[in-house]
VODOVEX-940748 format. One record per residue (C-alpha): residue number from 0; x, y, z. Coordinates in steps of 0.5 Angstrom, whole numbers, padded with zeros to 4 digits. Layout:
BEGIN
(rec NUM (X Y Z))
...
***
This chain:
BEGIN
(rec 0 (0217 0455 0167))
(rec 1 (0224 0455 0169))
(rec 2 (0228 0449 0172))
(rec 3 (0235 0448 0175))
(rec 4 (0238 0442 0176))
(rec 5 (0245 0439 0177))
(rec 6 (0249 0433 0176))
(rec 7 (0252 0429 0181))
(rec 8 (0258 0432 0183))
(rec 9 (0261 0425 0181))
(rec 10 (0260 0425 0174))
(rec 11 (0265 0432 0173))
(rec 12 (0271 0427 0175))
(rec 13 (0275 0427 0169))
(rec 14 (0274 0419 0168))
(rec 15 (0269 0415 0172))
(rec 16 (0267 0407 0171))
(rec 17 (0262 0403 0174))
(rec 18 (0260 0395 0173))
(rec 19 (0255 0391 0176))
(rec 20 (0253 0384 0174))
(rec 21 (0248 0379 0177))
(rec 22 (0246 0373 0176))
(rec 23 (0240 0367 0178))
(rec 24 (0239 0360 0177))
(rec 25 (0233 0357 0180))
(rec 26 (0232 0348 0178))
(rec 27 (0226 0345 0180))
(rec 28 (0219 0345 0177))
(rec 29 (0221 0351 0173))
(rec 30 (0227 0352 0171))
(rec 31 (0230 0359 0171))
(rec 32 (0235 0363 0169))
(rec 33 (0236 0371 0169))
(rec 34 (0242 0375 0168))
(rec 35 (0243 0382 0169))
(rec 36 (0249 0387 0167))
(rec 37 (0249 0394 0168))
(rec 38 (0255 0399 0166))
(rec 39 (0256 0406 0167))
(rec 40 (0262 0411 0164))
(rec 41 (0263 0418 0164))
(rec 42 (0269 0422 0162))
(rec 43 (0271 0429 0161))
(rec 44 (0274 0431 0155))
(rec 45 (0274 0438 0155))
(rec 46 (0273 0443 0162))
(rec 47 (0266 0445 0160))
(rec 48 (0264 0439 0156))
(rec 49 (0261 0431 0160))
(rec 50 (0260 0425 0156))
(rec 51 (0256 0420 0160))
(rec 52 (0253 0414 0158))
(rec 53 (0249 0408 0162))
(rec 54 (0248 0402 0159))
(rec 55 (0244 0395 0161))
(rec 56 (0243 0389 0158))
(rec 57 (0238 0383 0161))
(rec 58 (0237 0376 0159))
(rec 59 (0231 0371 0162))
(rec 60 (0230 0364 0161))
(rec 61 (0224 0359 0163))
(rec 62 (0225 0352 0162))
(rec 63 (0230 0353 0156))
(rec 64 (0226 0358 0152))
(rec 65 (0228 0365 0152))
(rec 66 (0223 0370 0155))
(rec 67 (0227 0376 0156))
(rec 68 (0233 0379 0152))
(rec 69 (0234 0387 0152))
(rec 70 (0240 0393 0151))
(rec 71 (0238 0399 0154))
(rec 72 (0243 0406 0152))
(rec 73 (0242 0412 0155))
(rec 74 (0247 0417 0153))
(rec 75 (0248 0424 0155))
(rec 76 (0253 0431 0153))
(rec 77 (0253 0436 0158))
(rec 78 (0256 0443 0156))
(rec 79 (0258 0447 0162))
(rec 80 (0256 0442 0167))
(rec 81 (0259 0447 0173))
(rec 82 (0254 0453 0172))
(rec 83 (0247 0452 0175))
(rec 84 (0244 0452 0169))
(rec 85 (0247 0449 0163))
(rec 86 (0244 0446 0156))
(rec 87 (0245 0438 0155))
(rec 88 (0243 0433 0150))
(rec 89 (0241 0426 0151))
(rec 90 (0239 0420 0147))
(rec 91 (0236 0413 0148))
(rec 92 (0238 0407 0144))
(rec 93 (0233 0400 0146))
(rec 94 (0234 0394 0142))
(rec 95 (0230 0388 0144))
(rec 96 (0232 0381 0141))
(rec 97 (0227 0377 0137))
(rec 98 (0224 0371 0141))
(rec 99 (0226 0364 0138))
(rec 100 (0222 0358 0139))
***
């Protein structure tokens, strides 16, 4: 089986960054706090090499008890991304903070 793919045109810019932050608070019977952050960064250190990282963070709390706190990082290294077929490597890091109650 042969697969072909191409990264987004915007991924081949010399440098690109995005950041998104969202939060939610709800009072009342069940007090709820949710905070999310998402970032994306890519740069092209050499003509034929692109590094891209996507990171996210989530924090959730219900009734002053932490329910969730996670970090996820997905990273890519592309070689010759302008070609129709090109090699790449990907690595993933995920960490769930322990709950302390």
